[in-house]
N, C-alpha and C positions, 0 to 999 in steps of 0.2 A: 451794189450801191456805192457811189463815190464816197471815199473818205473825206471828211472835213479836216482841214489843217489850218493852223495859224502859227506865226512865229512870235516868240516872246523873247525880249532882250533883257538880260539881267546885268545891271551895271555893277562892276566889281572895283572897289577902291584899290588903286595902285596896280591895276591889271586891265587888259583889254576886256570889253564887254563880252558876255557869253550869250549866244543866240541858240535857243531851243525851238525845234519844230514840234508842235503838239498835234497829234492826230486823234481823230474821234470817229468811231463807228456807231451804227445804230445800237450796239450793245455796250457803249461806253468808251472812254478814252483808251487808247492803245498804251500799255504800260511796259511793253517788252524792253524798250531801250533802258529802262531803269533797273531791270533785273536780268541782264544778259547772261550772267553766270548761271542763273537758275532756269531761264526760259529759252535760251538760245535765240534764234532769229525768227521763229514762227510768231506772227502777230497774235498777241493775247490782249483782249479787252477786259476791263473791269467794270461791271455794272454794279451800281450802288444807289439805293433809294435816296441817299443824301444829295446826289447829283441830278436826280430825275423827278423830284417832287417839289412842291412849294415849301414845305418844311418850315412853318412859322414857329421855330423853336424859341425865339425870344418872347413871342406872345405866350407860349406855353409856360415858361418860367415866370413871367410877370404875373400870369393868372394863378399859377400854383402858389406863389408867395402871398396871394390874397384870398385863396380859396378857404371859405369858412363852412362849407358843406361838402359832403361826399360827392354829390353830383357835380359841383364846380371843380373839384379836384380831378374827377374822372374826365370831364370835358377838357380841362387844361392838358392832361396827359395825352389825350388823343391827338393833340397838335404836334407832338414830338414824332416826326417821321423817321429821323436818323440822326445820329447813331442810335441803335437800339439801347434802351435803358430800362432798368428796373426802378420804377417809381414807388416808394413806400411812403405812406401818408398817415398821419394821425391828427385828430382834433382834440381840443380840450374837453369837448363834450363826450368823448369816448368812442367815436367812429374810427375805424382803421381800414385801410385799403392798400392794395398792391396791384399795379398794372404793368404788364410788359408793353412798354410804349415803343411802337415802331410801325411803319407801313410795311406789311408783309405781302410780298408779291404773289400773285396766282401764277403758278407754273404748270406746264403740261404734266400729265400723270407720269409717275415713275422717274422723274428727273431728280438727280441728286446734285444740288448746287455746290456741294463740297468739292466736286471735281470740275476741271476745265471742260466746258461744254463746246459742242461743235456749232459755231455761229452761223454756218451755212444751212442748218436744219432748224426745224421748229422747236427743238429741245431747249434752245436758248431764249425763246420768246417768253414774254410776260403779257398776260391778257388783262391785267388789272391788279387791284389790291383787295385783300380781304377787309371786311369791316373791322373797326376797332373793337367792337363787341365780341369778335371771334378770337381776339388775342387772349393769352393766358392772363387771368386776373382773379383776385379775391377781394371781397368786401365783407367786413364783419363776419369772418368764419366762426363756426360753432366752437372750434377749439380755443378761441379767445386770444390768439396771437397770430402774427404773420412773420415768417422767417424767409429771407432771401439771401442766397450765397452764390448768385450767378450760375446756378446749376440748371440743367435742362428741365423746363417746366412741362407739366402735362395739361394741355388746354382742355377744359371740359367740352369745348366746341368740336374737338376732333381735328381742327385745322392744323396741318403740319407746321412746325416752327423750327426750320433749320437754323443753325446759328453756331457761333463760336462759344460754346458753353464750357464751364469748368467742370471738373469731376464732381460727383455727388458726395464724396467722402466728407468734405467740410460741412455740407448741409446735414449729412447724417449725424455727424458728431454734435452739431448744434441741436438737432432734433432730439438726440438721446439726452442731452442735458436739460432741454426745456420740458421734456415729458417725464423726467424722473419724478416719482411720487414723493409727496411730502416735503418738497423744497420750499422754503420760505424765501421769496424773492426780495430779500433785503439788499443793502448795498454790497455786502461781502459776497453773496452768492451771485449777484448780477455781475460783479467785477470778475468773478471766477470764470463765468462764461466768456466774457470778452477776452480774457487772458489765457484761455485754454490752448495748450500747445500740442494737442494730440489729435490724430485722426487714424482711420483704419486703412489708409492706402498702403503703408509699408507692410504691415502684416498680410494684406491681401496679395501683394506682389510676391512676398516671400513664401507663402503657404505651399504652393506647388513645387518650390525649389528646395525646401529644407531637406528632404530625403536625399536629393542629389548632392547638396552641400555636405551632408554628413558622410557621403561616400567619397568625395573628392578631396576633402580637407583632412590632412593627416597630422599636421603639427598640433601637439596637445593644447598649447595656448590658443591657437586659432580655432580649434574645435570648441573651446570654451566660449569663444565669441559666437560661433554658429549656434550653440545652445542658447546663448543670451538672445540672439535674434529670434529663435523659436519661441521664447517667452515674452518677447517685446510687445508692448501694448500700443506702439506707435507714437509715444510721447517724445517731444523734443525739448527737454529741459536743459538748461545750460551745463549742468554737471553730468549729463548722460554721455556715455561712450558709444552705445549701440546705434544711436541715431547718426553719429558721424560715420560709422562703418557702413550703415545701410545706404546713406546718400552717396558715398563714394562707389559702393558696389552697384547702385542703380545706374550711375553714369557709365561705369566700365561695362556693365551688361548691355546697355544700349549701344555703346560704341562697338563692342565685339560682335553684336548681332547685325547692326544696320550699316555701319560705316563702309564696309567693303562693297555692298550693293549700291549705296547711294552716292559714294564719292564725298570728298571733303566739303564742297560747297553745299550740297543738298543735306548732308548730315548736320552741318551747322544750322541750316534752316530748320531742320526737324527739331533741334534742341530748343528752338525759340517758340515752338508751337504746343498747343494742348493736345495735338494728335499723338505725341509721344506718351503723354500721361495716360491716355486711353489705351494705347497699343501695348504697353509693357505688361499689364496684368494679363491680357489675352495671350501675349507671346509666352509668358512664363508658364501658363497653364496648358500649352500646346507642344508636347515633346516632338511631334512630327512636323513642325513648321519648317518650311524651306529656308526661312531666315537664319536658322542655326548653322547652315552650311556656309563655309567661308568661300567666297568667290575667288577663283584663280588658284586653288590648291587641288592636287589630285585626290586627296582624301575627301570623304563625306563626313564633315564634322557633325556631332550630335549636340543635343542640349547640354549633356554632361561636359563635353569638351569646352563649350563656350562658358558655362558656369564656372568651371575650374579656372579658365583663363581670366575671367572677370574677377574672381576672388583673388587670384595671385596678383593681378594688376592693382587691385585695391590695397592689398597689404604692402606692396612695394611702394605705391605712391604715398600712403599714409605714413609709413616709416621714414621716407625721404622728406616729407613735408612737416610732420608733427613729431618725429623722433621715434626711436626704436621701442620705447616703453608704451604699450597700448593704454595703460592707466592714465596717460596724459592726453589722450585723444578726446578731450571733453568737447561737447557740442558748442559750448560758449567760447571755446578757444578757436574752433574752426569756423564758426558762424557768427559774424560780427556786424554791427550796425554803425555806420559813420554818417553823421549829418553833414552833408557836403555844402559848402558855400559856393556860389557862382564864380567868385574870383579864384577859387582853389583849382580850377582847371589849368591855370598857369602855375606850374611848379617853379619855385618851392613855396608858393603862397598857400598850398594845401596845409603845410605845417603850421601856418598862422591862423587860418580861417576855419578849417574843418574841425568838427567836434566829434571825438571818438578816436579809434573804434571802441565800441562797447560789446561785451558778450551778449548775444541775443538769443532768447528762447524762440520757440515756434519755428515755422518754415513754410514751405510751399503748401498752401491749401489747408493749413491748420486754422482754427478759428482766429487765433492771434497770428494773422497772415503776414508774418515778417519773412517774405519770400526771397529765395535765392534762385539763380538760374541753375538748370541741370548742368553739372560740370564737375571739375576736380576740386578737391579741397585745397586751400580754404575758400569759404564762400562769403561773399559780401551781400548783405541784405539790399535788394534792389528796389523793393517797395513794401509798403505795410498795409494793414487793413484800412479801408477807406473810411469806415465809421465803426 
């Protein structure tokens, strides 16, 4: 099939115009030129329902704002084709609903759209879209509440819903709070759920590594930190030290395991994805994984070797960044929130217009989702809970 192409000219103030040639295949626009460091020269197309459907999203939001019945809200949500959204709705009369709003394509059997597909075969074809009624959804569930945290839903219809979902730990923490017996949902307890700074991800990653950490860490003061990690409940309060140690160790572990195989560009890409969040608990639990071996060395490194290197890297970095006294490595000192003003991008206007930094509780995927990127301390909050 012949590629479609067109030229777009972008006028630039004080400089010559820039002309771009945009190419389109039956599987979507060719995006290779934008991601040459990651994709090389092989043409890669990006298919997205946003570009392929009518997508009357403005009609959907207009109707949602005026929906006074469950049926009207459901019908309005069905008009959101892309991007995929969780629509949670409630009426003054007591109806509640949740719909995964998106046009879900029908793909050939056994095709995993998380991978780049071969466009010359049938695996990249889409034969249509599933009905909106097949999407994950709930209306007036018996439990009496609806909770959505961008986690992978389980559609009653059995229709596969591939997508870019967050970990289930945040949803599980909220579920644990909401199902606690005997809680009076007054203002104080409702606020406590919104400001909860804990989840089970940290303890889940650490559990299979604690025995190894106790073997490779020999310094008495550092061994005390390892024991604190073993007792940690995953909370990220501003005064906590263990959350600072864990988040630095998480980055060092990922870097030591993945950077040698992926290279700098692809490792940086990995840090920006949810794939890393899903991969690390699985890697930690698998002592025989080939990822533990460092590429380009004659030795065959083990999980213990990488865990030791990651721990030593964590201690070195935290001492260099936050000082030699571990009692000062408080989460609120390393994890801060700054309210940035648009004009502050031009320094030194940041000193005039930005507000902060403030010590910030919470973190990646805690209910109080004051999230930071996976990386080295200190961490700046990059976004917060949307609602």
